[in-house]
C-alpha positions as CSV (number, residue, x, y, z in Angstrom):
1,M,13.1,1.8,-6.6
2,R,9.8,2.4,-8.5
3,V,6.4,1.0,-6.6
4,T,3.3,1.2,-8.1
5,V,0.4,1.7,-5.1
6,V,-3.0,1.3,-6.2
7,Y,-5.7,1.8,-3.6
8,Y,-9.2,-0.3,-3.3
9,G,-12.6,0.5,-2.1
10,G,-12.5,4.0,0.4
11,L,-9.3,4.0,0.2
12,K,-9.3,5.6,-2.7
13,Q,-11.7,8.5,-1.7
14,D,-9.5,9.1,1.5
15,V,-5.9,9.3,-1.1
16,G,-7.8,11.1,-3.6
17,V,-6.4,9.2,-6.4
18,R,-6.6,5.2,-8.0
19,S,-2.7,4.9,-7.9
20,E,0.4,6.5,-7.5
21,T,4.0,5.5,-8.4
22,L,6.2,6.4,-5.4
23,E,10.1,6.4,-5.9
24,L,11.4,5.0,-2.7
25,P,14.9,4.3,-1.5
26,D,16.9,1.4,-2.9
27,G,17.7,-1.3,-0.6
28,A,15.4,-3.8,1.2
29,L,12.0,-2.3,2.0
30,R,9.5,-4.0,3.4
31,V,6.0,-3.8,2.8
32,R,5.5,-2.8,6.4
33,D,8.2,0.3,5.4
34,L,6.2,0.9,2.9
35,S,3.1,1.2,5.4
36,E,4.7,4.2,7.0
37,V,6.0,6.1,3.8
38,L,2.0,6.2,2.9
39,R,1.3,7.1,6.2
40,E,2.8,9.8,6.7
41,R,2.2,11.1,2.5
42,H,-1.3,10.7,3.2
43,P,-2.5,11.4,6.1
44,A,-5.9,10.2,6.3
45,L,-5.0,6.4,5.7
46,A,-3.1,6.6,9.3
47,G,-6.1,5.6,10.9
48,R,-7.2,2.4,8.8
49,L,-3.9,1.3,7.2
50,H,-3.1,-1.2,10.6
51,T,-6.6,-2.9,9.3
52,V,-5.1,-3.0,5.0
53,A,-4.7,-6.3,3.6
54,Y,-1.6,-6.3,1.1
55,A,-1.8,-7.6,-2.4
56,V,1.9,-7.7,-4.6
57,N,1.7,-8.2,-7.7
58,D,-2.0,-9.8,-7.2
59,T,-0.8,-12.7,-4.4
60,L,-1.7,-11.2,-0.4
61,V,2.1,-11.2,1.0
62,D,2.2,-10.1,5.0
63,A,4.0,-6.6,6.6
64,D,8.1,-8.4,6.2
65,Y,7.6,-9.4,2.3
66,V,10.5,-7.4,0.4
67,L,9.6,-5.0,-2.6
68,Q,10.7,-5.1,-5.5
69,D,11.7,-2.0,-8.2
70,G,8.6,-2.4,-10.1
71,D,6.2,-3.9,-7.9
72,E,2.2,-3.2,-8.0
73,A,1.1,-3.0,-4.6
74,G,-2.5,-3.1,-4.3
75,L,-4.0,-1.8,-1.2
76,L,-7.4,-3.5,0.3
77,P,-9.2,-2.6,2.6
78,P,-11.4,-5.1,4.8
79,V,-14.6,-6.4,3.9
80,S,-17.7,-6.7,5.4
81,G,-21.7,-7.6,4.5
82,G,-24.5,-10.0,4.8
């Protein structure tokens, strides 16, 4: 299964790229599983992934959302300001 991951905000600096396409095992891969893959692939994200929101194909999803081949998963860091 192929999933494109797009990093927004400070996450793209942590990873060093704006986006990347990952080849993942076929089967029922949930967003929470993708998070674990990213934690192993990019240790700099480990402390931040618990605060990230995920948008799959431009729709916010929860951790149990099942990814499909060809999906685009955007990682959105929390927003703050005044």
